[in-house]
C-alpha positions, -999 to 999 in steps of 0.1 A, spaced: -62 77 106 -83 46 103 -106 63 79 -79 65 52 -72 28 56 -109 19 53 -112 42 22 -83 25 5 -98 -9 12 -132 1 -1 -119 18 -32 -98 -13 -40 -127 -36 -35 -151 -14 -55 -126 -11 -84 -132 -47 -93 -167 -39 -105 -169 -1 -109 -153 11 -141 -155 47 -129 -127 41 -104 -94 51 -120 -73 21 -110 -41 37 -122 -47 67 -99 -56 44 -70 -25 24 -75 -4 56 -76 -21 68 -44 -14 35 -27 23 35 -37 26 71 -25 10 64 9 31 32 14 62 53 10 51 82 31 67 80 65 44 107 77 12 88 68 -7 73 97 4 37 106 -31 23 97 -32 40 63 4 30 55 -1 -6 65 -33 -9 44 -15 8 15 14 -17 17 -10 -47 19 -31 -34 -11 1 -28 -31 8 -64 -27 -27 -76 -34 -30 -54 -65 5 -61 -76 15 -24 -78 50 -27 -93 55 10 -90 55 6 -52 86 -16 -52 111 12 -44 89 25 -15 85 -10 -2 122 -17 -4 129 15 16 105 3 43 125 -29 46 158 -12 49 148 16 72 157 9 109 127 32 119 101 9 103 80 -9 128 83 -47 127 47 -52 117 51 -29 87 83 -47 77 65 -81 78 36 -68 58 60 -53 33 79 -85 29 46 -102 20 37 -75 -5 71 -76 -22 68 -114 -25 36 -109 -45 54 -84 -68 80 -109 -78 
């Protein structure tokens, strides 16, 4: 669902100036969604992108699974490659 993707983006952007947003919890949610094969493609792609932008190191195992899974769409693998490059 596109709503989840938009919510992830908004929370990430707002966390830069709103101290009430629990950034550790947000990062955990992003890593969880990135690794959730049952999440909507839009939410998962946004979560992967934000894991890279926010340098969520705990997402590394999920991101690596995306790259090695033959079921991962090409667009998600490309986004994941970029995210992993930012984590290095």
